[in-house]
Residue frames relative to the residue before (quaternion, step in Angstrom):
aa qw qx qy qz dx dy dz
M 1.0000 0.0000 0.0000 0.0000 0.00 0.00 0.00
K 0.6513 0.5195 -0.3071 0.4599 3.56 0.99 -0.88
E 0.6566 0.5102 -0.3099 0.4611 3.57 0.97 -0.92
E 0.6459 0.5190 -0.3211 0.4586 3.60 1.01 -0.79
S 0.6464 0.5143 -0.3190 0.4645 3.58 1.03 -0.78
E 0.6558 0.5049 -0.3106 0.4674 3.58 0.97 -0.85
A 0.6479 0.5116 -0.3168 0.4670 3.59 1.00 -0.82
L 0.6438 0.5210 -0.3182 0.4614 3.57 1.03 -0.81
V 0.6557 0.4967 -0.3091 0.4774 3.59 0.97 -0.84
H 0.6446 0.5228 -0.3200 0.4570 3.58 0.99 -0.84
N 0.6739 0.4876 -0.2988 0.4678 3.58 0.89 -0.90
S 0.6393 0.5272 -0.3238 0.4565 3.57 1.04 -0.78
S 0.6721 0.4850 -0.3021 0.4709 3.60 0.94 -0.85
Q 0.6426 0.5152 -0.3261 0.4639 3.59 1.02 -0.73
L 0.6456 0.5102 -0.3129 0.4743 3.57 1.01 -0.82
N 0.6360 0.5276 -0.3155 0.4665 3.57 1.02 -0.82
L 0.6569 0.5043 -0.3041 0.4709 3.58 1.00 -0.84
Q 0.6478 0.5154 -0.3145 0.4646 3.59 0.99 -0.80
L 0.6490 0.5104 -0.3181 0.4660 3.58 1.01 -0.80
K 0.6460 0.5146 -0.3187 0.4652 3.58 0.96 -0.83
T 0.6527 0.5132 -0.3110 0.4625 3.57 0.97 -0.87
T 0.6497 0.5179 -0.3126 0.4603 3.58 0.97 -0.88
I 0.6515 0.5135 -0.3150 0.4612 3.57 0.94 -0.88
C 0.6442 0.5247 -0.3223 0.4537 3.59 0.97 -0.83
F 0.6821 0.4762 -0.2951 0.4700 3.59 0.92 -0.86
V 0.6242 0.5240 -0.3436 0.4665 3.60 1.04 -0.71
L 0.6617 0.4939 -0.3052 0.4745 3.58 0.95 -0.85
M 0.6381 0.5282 -0.3299 0.4528 3.58 1.02 -0.78
I 0.6531 0.4884 -0.3068 0.4908 3.58 0.99 -0.81
G 0.6471 0.5263 -0.3177 0.4509 3.57 1.00 -0.81
I 0.6371 0.5213 -0.3226 0.4672 3.57 0.99 -0.83
T 0.6493 0.5198 -0.3133 0.4583 3.57 0.99 -0.86
L 0.6789 0.4898 -0.2954 0.4603 3.59 0.88 -0.93
I 0.6438 0.5113 -0.3254 0.4672 3.58 0.99 -0.78
G 0.6616 0.5024 -0.3037 0.4665 3.57 0.94 -0.87
Y 0.6404 0.5242 -0.3147 0.4648 3.55 1.02 -0.84
G 0.6705 0.4979 -0.2976 0.4626 3.57 0.97 -0.86
L 0.6638 0.5051 -0.3096 0.4565 3.59 0.95 -0.83
V 0.6343 0.5272 -0.3340 0.4562 3.57 1.00 -0.80
N 0.6994 0.4610 -0.2747 0.4720 3.57 0.88 -0.90
A 0.6212 0.5388 -0.3480 0.4502 3.59 1.16 -0.47
V 0.7413 0.3963 -0.2053 0.5012 3.57 1.17 -0.59
V 0.7992 0.1979 -0.0690 0.5633 3.56 0.92 -0.97
P 0.3157 -0.7497 0.5455 0.2017 3.63 -0.69 0.97
G 0.7006 0.4949 -0.3414 0.3843 3.55 -1.26 0.45
F 0.6676 0.4822 -0.3040 0.4790 3.61 1.27 0.08
E 0.3465 0.7780 -0.4661 0.2398 3.57 1.20 0.48
D 0.5412 0.6443 -0.4042 0.3586 3.60 1.15 -0.51
V 0.5630 -0.6313 0.4239 0.3238 3.58 -1.08 0.79
K 0.5434 0.6242 -0.4078 0.3857 3.60 1.16 -0.40
F 0.6360 0.5166 -0.3329 0.4667 3.59 1.10 -0.59
L 0.6138 0.5235 -0.3391 0.4840 3.58 1.11 -0.66
Y 0.6280 0.5343 -0.3141 0.4706 3.57 1.01 -0.85
T 0.6845 0.4854 -0.2833 0.4643 3.57 0.90 -0.94
M 0.6691 0.5009 -0.3046 0.4568 3.57 0.93 -0.87
F 0.6314 0.5229 -0.3381 0.4621 3.60 1.05 -0.69
L 0.6785 0.4766 -0.2968 0.4737 3.58 0.90 -0.87
D 0.6269 0.5292 -0.3389 0.4605 3.58 1.04 -0.72
T 0.6594 0.4918 -0.3010 0.4824 3.58 0.97 -0.85
S 0.6493 0.5269 -0.3147 0.4493 3.58 0.96 -0.88
S 0.6753 0.5110 -0.3060 0.4348 3.58 0.87 -0.90
M 0.6900 0.4614 -0.2779 0.4834 3.59 1.16 -0.54
I 0.7527 0.4121 -0.2062 0.4703 3.60 1.03 -0.80
L 0.6019 0.6129 -0.3627 0.3613 3.61 0.99 -0.79
P 0.6363 0.5242 -0.3659 0.4319 3.67 0.86 -0.73
M 0.6711 0.4848 -0.3052 0.4706 3.59 0.96 -0.82
I 0.6296 0.5254 -0.3378 0.4620 3.60 1.03 -0.74
C 0.6710 0.5041 -0.3011 0.4528 3.58 0.88 -0.92
L 0.6897 0.4744 -0.2882 0.4650 3.57 0.89 -0.90
A 0.6765 0.5026 -0.3008 0.4464 3.59 1.01 -0.76
L 0.7812 0.3657 -0.1776 0.4738 3.59 0.92 -0.90
F 0.8098 0.2911 -0.1178 0.4955 3.59 0.98 -0.78
S 0.6837 0.3845 -0.3152 0.5342 3.58 1.13 0.59
N 0.4939 -0.6586 0.4867 0.2920 3.55 -1.32 0.23
M 0.3323 0.7657 -0.4896 0.2519 3.58 1.21 0.42
A 0.4951 -0.6254 0.5160 0.3122 3.53 -1.24 0.58
L 0.7079 -0.4746 0.3114 0.4203 3.56 -1.28 0.34
Q 0.6693 0.5007 -0.3092 0.4536 3.60 0.88 -0.88
E 0.6438 0.5113 -0.3219 0.4696 3.59 1.01 -0.76
V 0.6330 0.5248 -0.3270 0.4657 3.58 1.02 -0.80
E 0.6661 0.5026 -0.3035 0.4600 3.57 0.93 -0.88
I 0.6711 0.4992 -0.3034 0.4566 3.59 0.97 -0.82
F 0.7605 0.3776 -0.2123 0.4838 3.58 0.64 -1.12
G 0.6471 0.5364 -0.3270 0.4319 3.60 1.04 -0.67
S 0.7003 0.4506 -0.2645 0.4864 3.58 1.15 -0.58
L 0.4140 0.7350 -0.4558 0.2841 3.61 1.24 -0.04
P 0.6469 0.5082 -0.3534 0.4454 3.68 0.84 -0.77
F 0.6604 0.4990 -0.3090 0.4683 3.59 0.97 -0.82
L 0.6650 0.4982 -0.3062 0.4645 3.58 0.94 -0.85
L 0.6489 0.5076 -0.3193 0.4683 3.59 0.98 -0.81
M 0.6244 0.5324 -0.3370 0.4617 3.56 1.05 -0.74
L 0.6504 0.5087 -0.3146 0.4683 3.58 1.01 -0.80
F 0.6745 0.5057 -0.3010 0.4457 3.57 0.90 -0.92
L 0.7554 0.3793 -0.1978 0.4964 3.57 1.02 -0.84
S 0.4387 0.7150 -0.4555 0.2979 3.59 1.24 0.00
T 0.5730 0.5888 -0.3888 0.4168 3.60 1.16 -0.42
S 0.6453 0.5201 -0.3266 0.4543 3.59 1.19 -0.48
F 0.4906 0.6592 -0.4384 0.3641 3.61 1.24 -0.04
S 0.6333 0.5550 -0.3323 0.4248 3.58 1.07 -0.71
P 0.5793 -0.5989 0.4191 0.3606 3.61 -1.04 0.69
G 0.8316 0.1889 -0.1646 0.4956 3.55 -0.88 0.99
A 0.6056 0.5627 -0.3588 0.4335 3.59 1.23 -0.12
G 0.6716 0.5113 -0.3692 0.3889 3.53 -1.29 0.30
V 0.4787 -0.6573 0.5123 0.2762 3.53 -1.25 0.58
E 0.5358 -0.6291 0.4569 0.3293 3.56 -0.97 0.86
G 0.7720 0.2984 -0.2554 0.4997 3.54 -0.91 0.97
V 0.7207 0.3748 -0.2303 0.5359 3.56 1.24 -0.45
K 0.6575 0.5416 -0.3234 0.4121 3.56 0.96 -0.81
E 0.5382 0.6132 -0.4153 0.4023 3.61 1.22 -0.27
L 0.5500 0.6155 -0.3931 0.4051 3.60 1.23 -0.31
R 0.4996 0.6571 -0.4290 0.3668 3.59 1.23 -0.25
Y 0.6037 0.5775 -0.3584 0.4166 3.60 1.16 -0.50
L 0.5884 0.5843 -0.3682 0.4205 3.59 1.25 -0.12
F 0.7233 0.4347 -0.2231 0.4880 3.59 1.24 -0.29
V 0.5158 -0.6599 0.4640 0.2883 3.54 -0.98 0.95
R 0.5883 0.6120 -0.3698 0.3776 3.56 1.06 -0.73
Y 0.6163 0.5443 -0.3500 0.4489 3.60 1.06 -0.66
Y 0.6791 0.4788 -0.2896 0.4750 3.59 0.92 -0.90
F 0.5703 0.5841 -0.3830 0.4323 3.58 1.15 -0.54
W 0.6764 0.4776 -0.2982 0.4748 3.58 0.92 -0.87
C 0.6146 0.5672 -0.3467 0.4246 3.58 1.17 -0.50
I 0.7405 0.3624 -0.2288 0.5177 3.61 1.22 -0.29
V 0.4764 0.6656 -0.4465 0.3615 3.60 1.26 0.03
P 0.4762 -0.6739 0.4761 0.3040 3.64 -0.77 0.94
D 0.8249 0.2160 -0.2059 0.4800 3.54 -1.21 0.76
V 0.7006 0.3964 -0.2716 0.5275 3.60 1.26 0.00
Q 0.6129 0.6097 -0.3481 0.3625 3.57 1.02 -0.82
D 0.6433 0.5372 -0.3349 0.4306 3.60 1.05 -0.66
D 0.6983 0.4558 -0.2686 0.4821 3.59 1.17 -0.50
M 0.5317 0.6446 -0.4054 0.3707 3.60 1.27 -0.23
E 0.3359 -0.7523 0.5440 0.1592 3.53 -1.17 0.67
G 0.8565 0.1721 -0.1291 0.4692 3.58 -0.94 0.92
C 0.3552 0.7470 -0.4998 0.2568 3.61 1.14 0.40
P 0.4714 -0.6699 0.4890 0.2997 3.61 -0.98 0.77
D 0.6701 -0.4788 0.3829 0.4186 3.53 -1.35 0.19
Q 0.4038 -0.7492 0.4767 0.2197 3.59 -0.79 1.02
S 0.4968 0.6673 -0.4404 0.3377 3.61 1.17 -0.18
V 0.8141 -0.0384 0.0602 0.5764 3.58 0.82 -0.99
D 0.6725 0.5759 -0.3143 0.3425 3.53 0.72 -1.16
I 0.6925 0.5054 -0.3109 0.4104 3.59 0.73 -0.98
W 0.6612 0.5017 -0.3158 0.4597 3.60 1.04 -0.72
V 0.6279 0.5123 -0.3309 0.4835 3.57 1.11 -0.64
Y 0.6678 0.4919 -0.2980 0.4725 3.59 0.88 -0.92
M 0.6283 0.5409 -0.3284 0.4524 3.54 1.05 -0.79
F 0.6623 0.5000 -0.2995 0.4709 3.58 0.95 -0.88
L 0.6715 0.5033 -0.3005 0.4533 3.58 0.90 -0.91
S 0.6700 0.4752 -0.3050 0.4820 3.58 0.97 -0.79
G 0.6293 0.5544 -0.3338 0.4302 3.59 1.13 -0.60
I 0.7648 0.3215 -0.1803 0.5284 3.60 1.05 -0.72
M 0.3575 0.7758 -0.4704 0.2214 3.60 1.27 0.06
F 0.7064 0.4511 -0.2749 0.4712 3.59 0.80 -0.96
L 0.6035 0.5439 -0.3555 0.4623 3.60 1.11 -0.60
V 0.6628 0.4934 -0.3000 0.4767 3.59 0.93 -0.91
L 0.6395 0.5235 -0.3219 0.4619 3.58 1.00 -0.81
F 0.6513 0.5066 -0.3176 0.4672 3.58 0.96 -0.82
V 0.6579 0.5050 -0.3138 0.4621 3.61 0.89 -0.91
F 0.6434 0.5268 -0.3233 0.4517 3.59 0.98 -0.82
V 0.6868 0.4701 -0.2807 0.4781 3.60 0.84 -0.99
K 0.6434 0.5255 -0.3172 0.4575 3.58 0.99 -0.85
T 0.6483 0.5162 -0.3152 0.4625 3.59 0.99 -0.81
I 0.6498 0.5143 -0.3154 0.4624 3.58 0.95 -0.88
I 0.6665 0.5010 -0.3043 0.4606 3.59 0.93 -0.90
D 0.6621 0.5041 -0.3060 0.4625 3.61 0.94 -0.87
L 0.6498 0.5064 -0.3205 0.4676 3.59 0.98 -0.78
K 0.6404 0.5170 -0.3217 0.4681 3.58 1.04 -0.77
K 0.6519 0.5035 -0.3173 0.4699 3.61 0.96 -0.83
K 0.6490 0.5148 -0.3156 0.4628 3.57 1.00 -0.83
S 0.6488 0.5099 -0.3105 0.4719 3.56 1.02 -0.80
D 0.6505 0.5121 -0.3179 0.4621 3.60 0.99 -0.80
R 0.6478 0.5084 -0.3237 0.4660 3.60 0.99 -0.81
K 0.6412 0.5237 -0.3251 0.4569 3.57 1.01 -0.79
K 0.6504 0.5122 -0.3144 0.4645 3.60 0.98 -0.82
K 0.6549 0.5039 -0.3166 0.4657 3.58 0.98 -0.85
L 0.6429 0.5174 -0.3222 0.4638 3.59 1.02 -0.76
E 0.6483 0.5085 -0.3168 0.4699 3.58 1.00 -0.79
I 0.6426 0.5143 -0.3228 0.4673 3.58 1.00 -0.80
A 0.6606 0.5027 -0.3075 0.4652 3.58 0.98 -0.90
T 0.6456 0.5176 -0.3208 0.4609 3.59 1.01 -0.78
D 0.6556 0.5032 -0.3124 0.4684 3.57 0.98 -0.82
M 0.6454 0.5154 -0.3255 0.4603 3.58 1.02 -0.74
N 0.6397 0.5375 -0.3309 0.4386 3.60 1.03 -0.73
D 0.6874 0.4839 -0.2805 0.4633 3.59 1.15 -0.52
T 0.5533 0.6237 -0.3988 0.3820 3.61 1.22 -0.11
E 0.5858 -0.5876 0.4351 0.3496 3.54 -1.22 0.56
E 0.6102 0.5635 -0.3540 0.4298 3.58 1.05 -0.72
Y 0.6363 0.5324 -0.3290 0.4510 3.58 1.03 -0.76
H 0.6777 0.4852 -0.2967 0.4662 3.58 0.90 -0.89
V 0.6298 0.5218 -0.3395 0.4645 3.61 1.04 -0.73
L 0.6697 0.4933 -0.2968 0.4691 3.58 0.93 -0.91
K 0.6405 0.5241 -0.3264 0.4566 3.60 1.02 -0.76
R 0.6595 0.4948 -0.3151 0.4701 3.60 1.01 -0.76
E 0.6413 0.5245 -0.3269 0.4547 3.56 1.09 -0.72
L 0.7078 0.4620 -0.2590 0.4675 3.57 1.03 -0.76
F 0.8265 0.2293 -0.0765 0.5084 3.56 0.86 -0.97
G 0.5124 -0.6551 0.4229 0.3597 3.58 1.21 -0.22
D 0.6911 -0.4886 0.3417 0.4085 3.54 -1.31 0.10
I 0.5282 0.6585 -0.4147 0.3396 3.60 1.16 -0.35
V 0.5839 0.5834 -0.3752 0.4219 3.60 1.14 -0.57
D 0.6810 0.4684 -0.2929 0.4808 3.56 0.88 -0.91
T 0.6310 0.5462 -0.3360 0.4366 3.58 1.06 -0.75
V 0.6483 0.5363 -0.3173 0.4375 3.57 1.01 -0.84
H 0.7356 0.4331 -0.2269 0.4688 3.56 0.98 -0.90
D 0.5399 0.6097 -0.4193 0.4012 3.59 1.22 -0.19
P 0.4748 -0.6700 0.4800 0.3087 3.64 -0.94 0.78
């Protein structure tokens, strides 16, 4: 009965997590489509699907870190808000390096980590003035995709390392507990605390 209750609670929590994740992705797609529609309603020349692709990746790169930290970590709300907003804050701080000739040498290369930089590289009447843009045939779309999922990959990597470490620690503790149960001192202490009836119960 206990195992069935635990399995039911586990399945319920997993289903709840899946629903929350689905809702977040639906809202993220909706935000992208609304933004794409508003831009095209006001500014002509952004009808190409490449702008929708760029806007989706830009939105994902800013929102995914907060979604991952909120749903798949044990962080408190304030910690999620602080660390989840770091990609957006870094993008704002380094946005000055997007302009041609701007930025400090050695630091402005960090602009390649953000989708927003590649977006300006494909904007009509602006792309010709941009500095250091990759080739638009293939490279820019690959770099854009990689920068869009960079924080997601980093989170998955760190989460995997932490989970493996916890699993290893639990295994070591279990091995230590098993070794202690086989010692003579453990059996003597158990008989002193519970009497000989404990050993009698466990004997076949």
